[in-house]
C-alpha positions in Angstrom: -21.8 7.7 -24.1 -25.6 7.1 -24.4 -28.3 9.7 -24.3 -31.4 10.0 -22.0 -33.6 10.4 -25.1 -32.4 7.1 -26.6 -33.1 5.4 -23.2 -36.6 6.8 -22.9 -37.4 6.0 -26.5 -36.5 2.3 -26.1 -33.6 2.4 -28.6 -31.2 0.9 -26.1 -33.1 -2.3 -25.5 -30.9 -5.3 -24.9 -27.7 -3.4 -24.1 -25.4 -4.9 -21.6 -23.6 -1.6 -20.8 -25.2 1.8 -20.2 -23.3 5.1 -19.9 -25.3 8.1 -18.9 -23.6 11.5 -18.1 -26.2 14.2 -18.7 -26.7 16.1 -15.4 -29.0 13.5 -13.9 -30.6 14.5 -10.5 -32.8 11.4 -10.4 -32.4 7.8 -11.4 -34.2 7.3 -14.7 -36.9 4.6 -14.2 -36.5 3.5 -17.8 -33.2 1.8 -16.7 -35.3 -0.9 -15.2 -36.6 -1.8 -18.8 -33.0 -3.1 -19.3 -33.1 -5.4 -16.3 -32.8 -8.7 -18.3 -29.6 -7.5 -20.1 -27.8 -4.7 -18.2 -24.5 -5.8 -16.7 -22.5 -2.6 -16.4 -24.1 0.8 -15.4 -22.0 3.9 -15.4 -23.7 7.0 -14.0 -20.4 8.9 -13.2 -20.5 12.7 -13.5 -24.1 13.5 -12.7 -25.9 15.1 -9.7 -27.4 12.1 -8.1 -27.8 11.8 -4.4 -29.8 8.6 -4.0 -30.7 5.4 -5.9 -34.2 3.7 -6.0 -35.0 1.3 -3.2 -35.8 -1.5 -5.7 -32.4 -1.3 -7.4 -32.2 -5.1 -6.9 -34.5 -5.4 -9.9 -31.4 -5.1 -12.0 -30.7 -8.7 -11.4 -27.9 -9.1 -13.9 -26.0 -5.9 -12.9 -22.3 -6.8 -12.1 -20.7 -3.3 -12.2 -22.0 0.0 -10.9 -20.1 3.3 -11.2 -21.5 6.4 -9.5 -18.4 8.5 -9.1 -18.4 12.3 -9.1 -22.0 12.7 -7.9 -23.6 14.0 -4.7 -24.1 10.9 -2.5 -23.7 11.4 1.2 -24.1 7.7 2.1 -23.8 4.5 0.2 -27.3 3.5 -0.8 -28.5 0.4 1.0 -30.4 -0.7 -2.1 -27.0 -1.6 -3.7 -26.8 -4.6 -1.3 -30.0 -6.0 -2.9 -28.4 -6.5 -6.3 -27.7 -10.2 -6.5 -25.0 -10.2 -9.2 -23.1 -7.0 -8.2 -19.3 -7.4 -8.0 -17.7 -4.1 -8.8 -18.8 -0.9 -7.1 -17.3 2.6 -7.6 -18.4 5.8 -5.8 -15.2 7.9 -6.0 -15.4 11.6 -5.3 -18.8 12.0 -3.7 -19.6 13.3 -0.2 -20.1 9.9 1.4 -19.8 9.9 5.2 -21.6 6.6 6.0 -21.3 3.1 4.7 -24.1 0.9 6.0 -23.5 -2.9 6.3 -26.7 -3.4 4.2 -25.1 -1.6 1.3 -22.4 -4.2 0.7 -23.2 -6.9 -1.9 -22.2 -10.4 -0.9 -20.4 -11.0 -4.1 -18.3 -7.8 -3.9 -14.9 -8.1 -5.6 -13.9 -4.4 -6.0 -15.0 -1.5 -3.8 -13.9 2.0 -4.8 -14.7 4.8 -2.3 -11.7 7.1 -2.9 -12.0 10.8 -2.1 -15.0 10.9 0.2 -15.6 11.8 3.9 -15.7 8.3 5.5 -14.5 8.0 9.1 -15.4 4.4 9.7 -16.3 1.2 7.8 -18.6 -1.5 9.0 -17.3 -4.9 10.2 -19.6 -6.4 7.6 -16.9 -5.7 5.0 -15.2 -8.9 6.2 -18.3 -10.8 5.2 -17.3 -10.2 1.5 -15.2 -13.3 0.9 -14.4 -12.5 -2.6 -13.1 -9.0 -2.1 -9.9 -8.4 -4.1 -9.6 -4.6 -4.5 -10.4 -2.0 -2.0 -9.7 1.7 -2.8 -10.1 4.0 0.3 -7.5 6.8 -0.3 -8.5 10.3 0.6 -11.0 9.7 3.4 -11.0 10.2 7.2 -10.5 6.6 8.5 -8.8 6.3 11.8 -8.7 2.5 11.7 -9.7 -0.4 9.5 -12.3 -3.0 10.3 -10.7 -6.0 12.1 -13.0 -8.2 10.0 -10.9 -7.4 6.9 -8.4 -10.0 8.3 -10.9 -12.6 7.0 -10.7 -11.2 3.4 -8.0 -13.7 2.3 -8.5 -12.9 -1.3 -7.7 -9.2 -0.9 -4.9 -8.3 -3.3 -4.9 -4.5 -3.7 -5.5 -2.0 -0.9 -5.3 1.8 -1.1 -5.5 3.5 2.3 -3.4 6.6 1.7 -4.3 10.1 2.9 -6.5 9.0 5.8 -6.1 9.5 9.6 -4.6 6.1 10.4 -2.1 6.1 13.2 -0.9 2.5 12.8 -0.9 -0.3 10.3 -2.6 -3.3 12.0 -0.7 -6.5 12.4 -3.2 -8.6 10.6 -2.8 -6.4 7.5 0.7 -7.4 7.1 -0.2 -11.2 7.2 -2.9 -11.2 4.5 -1.8 -14.1 2.2 -2.6 -12.4 -1.2 -2.0 -8.7 -0.4 0.5 -7.6 -3.1 -0.2 -3.9 -3.8 -0.5 -1.7 -0.8 -0.4 2.2 -0.5 -0.6 3.9 2.8 1.3 7.2 2.5 -0.2 10.4 3.9 -1.4 9.0 7.2 -0.2 10.3 10.6 2.0 7.2 11.1 5.2 7.1 13.1 8.0 9.1 11.3 9.7 6.2 9.4 6.4 5.5 7.6 5.7 9.0 6.5 7.0 10.8 3.5 9.8 13.2 4.7 9.3 16.9 3.9 12.8 16.9 2.6 12.8 13.7 0.6 16.4 14.0 -0.6 18.7 16.2 -2.6 17.1 17.4 -5.8 18.3 20.4 -7.9 16.0 23.3 -8.3 15.0 24.5 -11.8 13.3 27.8 -12.3 10.1 27.6 -14.4 11.4 30.4 -16.6 14.1 28.2 -17.9 11.5 25.6 -19.1 9.5 25.7 -22.3 6.7 23.2 -22.7 6.1 21.6 -26.1 3.5 18.9 -26.6 1.8 16.5 -24.2 3.3 13.0 -24.1 0.7 11.5 -21.8 -1.3 11.9 -18.6 -2.6 9.9 -15.8 -4.5 10.3 -12.5 -1.7 12.4 -10.8 -0.5 14.7 -13.6 0.4 15.5 -17.2 3.7 14.7 -18.9 5.1 17.1 -21.5 7.9 17.1 -23.8 9.9 20.3 -23.0 13.1 22.3 -23.6 15.4 23.3 -20.7 17.9 26.0 -21.1 20.6 24.1 -19.3 20.8 21.4 -22.0 20.4 20.9 -25.7 18.4 17.6 -25.6 14.7 17.7 -24.9 13.4 16.6 -21.5 10.2 15.5 -19.9 8.3 17.6 -17.5 5.6 16.2 -15.2 3.0 18.7 -13.8 1.3 17.2 -10.8 -2.4 17.8 -10.2 -3.6 18.9 -6.9 -6.5 16.6 -6.4 -6.6 13.2 -4.8 -5.9 10.2 -7.0 -6.9 6.6 -6.5 -3.5 5.9 -5.1 -3.2 9.0 -2.8 -1.7 12.5 -2.8 0.4 13.6 -5.8 2.7 15.4 -3.4 3.6 12.1 -1.8 4.3 10.7 -5.3 6.7 13.6 -6.0 8.5 13.1 -2.7 8.9 9.4 -3.4 10.3 10.1 -6.9 12.9 12.3 -5.3 13.7 10.0 -2.4 14.2 7.1 -4.8 17.5 8.5 -6.1 19.5 7.2 -9.0 19.3 3.6 -10.4 19.7 2.3 -14.0 16.0 1.1 -14.0 14.5 4.4 -12.8 13.8 7.4 -15.0 16.7 9.9 -14.3 15.4 12.9 -12.4 17.0 16.3 -13.4 15.3 18.5 -10.8 12.1 19.9 -9.4 10.6 23.1 -10.7 10.3 26.3 -8.7 8.1 29.3 -9.4 5.4 27.7 -11.5 2.8 30.4 -12.2 0.0 28.3 -10.6 2.3 26.9 -7.9 1.9 23.4 -9.3 4.5 20.9 -8.2 6.6 19.6 -11.1 9.6 17.5 -11.9 12.0 17.6 -14.9 13.0 14.1 -16.0 14.9 12.4 -18.8 12.9 12.0 -22.1 12.3 8.3 -22.9 12.7 7.1 -26.6 9.2 6.9 -28.2 10.1 3.3 -29.2 9.8 2.1 -25.7 6.5 0.6 -24.7 4.5 -0.4 -21.6 4.8 -4.2 -21.0 1.1 -4.5 -20.4 -2.1 -2.6 -20.1 -3.8 -1.9 -16.7 -6.3 -4.3 -15.2 -9.6 -4.6 -16.9 -13.0 -4.9 -15.1 -12.9 -8.6 -15.6 -9.2 -9.0 -14.5 -9.8 -6.7 -11.5 -6.2 -6.8 -10.1 -4.4 -8.4 -13.0 -2.7 -6.6 -16.0 -3.9 -7.2 -19.5 -1.4 -8.3 -22.1 -1.7 -8.0 -25.8 -2.4 -11.4 -27.4 0.6 -11.0 -29.6 3.0 -10.1 -26.8 5.7 -12.7 -26.8 9.0 -12.5 -25.0 12.2 -14.5 -25.3 13.5 -16.3 -22.2 16.6 -14.0 -22.3 14.2 -10.9 -22.3 12.2 -12.3 -19.4 15.4 -12.9 -17.4 16.7 -9.3 -18.1 13.4 -7.8 -17.1 13.1 -9.9 -13.9 16.7 -9.1 -12.9 16.2 -5.4 -13.6 13.0 -5.1 -11.6 14.4 -7.1 -8.7 17.5 -4.9 -8.7 15.5 -1.6 -8.6 13.1 -3.0 -6.0 16.0 -3.9 -3.8 17.4 -0.4 -4.3 14.0 1.1 -3.2 13.6 -1.1 -0.2 17.1 -0.2 1.1 15.9 3.4 1.0 12.8 2.6 2.9 10.4 2.8 0.0 7.8 0.4 -1.3 6.7 1.1 -4.9 3.1 -0.1 -4.1 2.2 -0.5 -7.8 4.7 -3.1 -9.1 2.9 -3.9 -12.3 3.9 -4.5 -15.9 1.8 -1.6 -17.0 4.2 0.7 -15.0 7.3 -0.8 -16.7 8.6 0.8 -19.9 10.7 -1.6 -22.0 12.2 -1.9 -25.4 12.6 -4.9 -27.7 16.0 -5.8 -26.2 14.6 -6.3 -22.7 15.9 -3.1 -21.2 13.3 -1.6 -18.9 12.5 1.3 -16.5 10.1 1.3 -13.6 7.8 4.3 -13.3 4.7 5.7 -11.6 5.3 6.3 -7.9 1.7 7.3 -7.1 1.2 4.4 -4.7 4.7 4.6 -3.1 5.0 4.5 0.7 7.8 4.8 3.2 8.9 2.4 5.9 11.7 2.1 8.4 14.8 0.7 6.7 15.9 -1.1 9.9 15.3 -4.7 8.9 12.6 -5.1 11.6 9.6 -7.3 11.3 7.2 -4.7 10.1 9.6 -3.5 7.4 10.2 -7.1 6.4 6.6 -7.8 6.0 5.9 -4.7 4.0 8.8 -5.6 1.7 7.5 -9.2 1.3 4.1 -7.9 0.3 5.9 -6.2 -2.7 7.8 -9.5 -3.4 4.3 -11.1 -3.9 3.6 -8.4 -6.6 7.0 -9.3 -8.2 6.0 -12.9 -8.1 2.7 -12.2 -9.9 4.7 -10.1 -12.5 7.2 -12.9 -13.0 4.4 -15.4 -13.6 2.8 -13.2 -16.2 6.1 -12.7 -18.0 6.7 -16.4 -18.1 3.2 -16.9 -19.5 4.3 -14.7 -22.4 7.6 -16.5 -22.8 8.5 -18.6 -25.8 10.4 -21.1 -23.7 10.1 -22.5 -20.2 12.6 -22.2 -17.3 12.2 -24.5 -14.3 14.5 -22.3 -12.2 12.5 -19.2 -12.8 9.2 -21.0 -12.1 10.6 -22.3 -8.8 11.7 -18.8 -7.8 8.2 -17.5 -8.8 6.5 -20.1 -6.6 8.7 -18.9 -3.6 7.6 -15.3 -4.2 3.9 -16.0 -4.2 3.6 -18.4 -1.3 0.9 -17.3 1.3 3.2 -17.1 4.3 4.4 -13.5 4.0 7.7 -13.7 5.9 8.7 -16.9 4.1 9.0 -15.1 0.8 12.6 -14.2 -0.1 13.8 -10.6 0.1 14.8 -8.8 -3.1 18.5 -9.2 -2.3 18.0 -13.0 -2.3 15.9 -12.7 -5.5 18.6 -10.8 -7.3 21.2 -13.3 -6.2 19.1 -16.2 -7.5 18.5 -14.4 -10.8 22.2 -13.9 -11.3 22.8 -17.7 -10.9 20.0 -18.4 -13.3 21.4 -16.0 -15.9 24.9 -17.6 -15.6 25.4 -20.4 -18.2 
């Protein structure tokens, strides 16, 4: 984090990235002194409500983050920045988005947790748009023009006021990660209040130990449970909106997912938390297990980042692919799409055993085999195809059969992609000598 004193004293000359979080109420004019070098500007966590009209002077600026401020509209001066590609205004008070505020080169737009009821049709004039984060707004419909955004790969529209999913949305050729839970959609597409049988565990029977990790939706602790000798994991969900949607929807999806060898086993949900926080008790994973990849970077946008030393044997790739196809088939039969089928949400060990986690982007659909359900499922098949391609890129050996399957999964015609049942059958044949 940089300081305003250093900026004003000229000690930041030539920096490409500037992070200022110091209660700013006005945009420091000294930022313009960095116009010939500045590429990433992070003003998150201040008290800003406007940006200067001549913001376009920052002609090298590629990334602008202004989350957790006081903006009520997306400043039109943003549209004057010629190199801007990534724009983040999460958790403001934005009600209006002007067409003039949208940079032509936009790749990622993050407007989560605002008060937006409509988006301009000009959004469809951003041909490079890959990532669109709109959860936690007041949208009643999406701009028809988004049908032209053929590069759109990740879309978060959970917790809005949408009453239908438009047909064109289900035909986008590169859409792979979709979250729409928490909208007033027809019953099969809403998280049920009673998502399935789940034992109740009284908070008094739980003793928290240390934090294992935390994410946007909650904190995971190692804990002791009076009912068993072995330690467990407890996830306490936060109440606020996440980039994917509502933590309550995530909890319902975890419960509705049921049992599968590639899912973290759920022991029960907690009652009587002193702060009434929703919480789940789950099996504790061995610390030797690791995430297959890291989440997408600014440069990768929608693609996971893999450690350069990460190498996988062909047998391990086959085991992971078969396991994820199997658990995805299980979820689809239950009317659930995971919505975030990524390597960074897969825990694995060195033997190729794996578990799929993080249901923050999960959504429900009718398990009736109809065309809408089929399209939603095939969108997730594209995510699997991307994952399989990444695993093959880390593989020590090649496999023509796996590559042929991967190409079928990523083809642009949504309904021509195989279902997970077919994928699992094909992977069984590939695994058979």
